[in-house]
C-alpha positions, -999 to +999 in steps of 0.1 A: +156+374+113+159+380+151+167+347+168+149+359+199+117+368+181+085+350+191+079+317+172+047+330+157+065+360+142+092+339+128+066+316+113+047+345+098+080+359+083+089+324+069+054+321+053+058+355+037+091+346+022+079+313+009+048+328-006+068+354-024+090+327-039+062+304-051+050+325-080+084+327-097+090+290-092+055+283-106+062+306-135+094+287-144+075+254-142+048+266-164+072+281-189+090+247-191+056+229-195+048+252-224+082+245-239+076+208-237+041+212-253+059+229-282+082+200-290+059+185-317+058+220-333+096+222-332+099+188-349+077+201-377+090+236-380+128+230-380+130+210-413+106+233-431+126+263-419+157+246-432+139+242-466+131+279-465+167+288-457+179+266-486+154+282-510+164+317-499+201+309-505+192+295-539+175+328-547+206+348-538+198+359-503+226+358-477+222+339-445+217+372-426+189+383-450+172+349-449+174+348-411+161+383-409+130+374-428+122+346-403+130+369-374+106+396-386+079+379-407+077+345-389+047+333-410+055+299-424+042+295-459+038+333-463+076+336-462+079+315-493+055+339-509+075+368-497+107+352-510+090+348-545+078+384-545+112+398-534+132+378-560+107+386-588+111+424-582+075+429-570+067+463-555+069+468-517+032+477-516+022+445-534+043+424-510+028+441-479-008+438-491-003+401-502+012+391-468-014+409-448-042+393-469-027+358-463-023+364-426-055+383-417-067+352-397-041+358-371-059+389-359-086+366-346-064+341-328-058+362-297-095+369-289-104+333-296-077+320-273-087+344-246-123+332-248-111+296-244-090+302-213-117+324-197-109+340-164-075+324-162-063+344-192-044+374-178-031+396-206-003+415-189+023+404-215+000+397-244+020+421-267+050+397-263+036+362-266+008+371-292+036+376-318+041+338-316+005+329-323+011+309-355-015+284-368+002+255-350+009+274-317-027+285-316-040+250-323-018+236-295-028+263-270-065+258-277-062+221-274-043+221-241-056+252-224-087+236-209-066+208-195-043+230-173-041+262-154-033+285-184-008+312-178+013+336-199+044+318-187+031+286-204+022+305-235+056+321-236+074+288-234+052+273-261+057+303-284+094+308-278+106+272-286+085+273-318+099+307-328+135+296-321+131+264-340+119+283-371+146+310-369+173+283-362+162+261-390+163+291-414+198+298-403+209+262-408+193+260-442+208+293-454+243+281-443+239+248-461+234+267-493+211+265-523+224+231-535+217+213-502+188+192-516+201+188-552+208+152-547+175+146-528+147+162-549+119+141-534+129+153-499+128+189-510+092+183-524+081+164-493+091+192-470+064+214-486+037+191-471+050+191-435+035+224-425-001+218-435+002+182-423+013+194-389-015+219-387-041+194-397-029+168-372-031+194-344-066+205-354-078+169-356-072+166-318-098+193-313-126+177-332-156+162-316-175+134-332-200+158-348-172+181-360-154+151-375-185+143-396-185+178-409-148+177-417-150+143-435-181+155-455-163+186-466-131+167-475-149+141-496-170+166-515-139+188-521-119+158-534-147+146-557-155+180-572-118+189-575-112+157-595-140+166-618-137+203-622-105+217-606-090+225-572-105+260-568-141+248-574-135+218-552-124+239-523-153+263-526-179+235-529-163+216-501-166+246-478-203+250-487-209+213-481-191+215-447-212+244-437-244+227-447-235+195-427-225+215-397-258+234-398-278+202-401-260+184-373-258+214-349-277+212-316-291+242-297-267+257-273-292+265-246-284+263-209-294+227-207-277+214-238-245+193-238-228+218-260-233+246-236-220+224-207-188+216-226-183+253-233-184+264-196-152+271-179-146+269-142-143+302-124 
């Protein structure tokens, strides 16, 4: 910058430089904020991934093969299914179809999240961060997006720490070997409940009072019917009961209703 330039010109140049620097700094801050938001997921993912790595090692997979599954599939419970299919000698077609059927719901996560964030949801790098939209990442994003200025940087931070914790846990578990939990069978069984428990806890933070009534009704009916007839029937009847209660307690979503007001997003 010329030292003899007019003060106004120097001020304009300085403003331009600062303005150009702000977006990257803001991007880093939002990325770190997303990473911090993912810490509860990391705490849940890592031990479950360790359990998967141990199971994979027990089934004869090397640490590279087990880690590769987590790198490519990254689907939580579906990986345990994939492991069972692989070690049982199932056909490749059966494995692909089974995993796609189990994870079809993920195809709806991106559009649903974009609807939540509204006009703030730029999708320039969606092909990258959408890979990390697991159940828990989606639930966290939906819960926190209305409370902040959503950005792809924030989403990338959230998804990356979750992904790395899953892959890292798998690597650690596979290196520990198949006999890591032999002396602690209860711990091995307890880890199986951590993933659904984490997802349920994240979803619970999203529920309104009316939705909580629906969830409780469905759960009670499901448990009662399951105890009398079986788990499959209990789940189906519980789903129907939840749908009925939700329909009965639903309110119109017209322009003047409270529901419509809560669904509006600032421009």
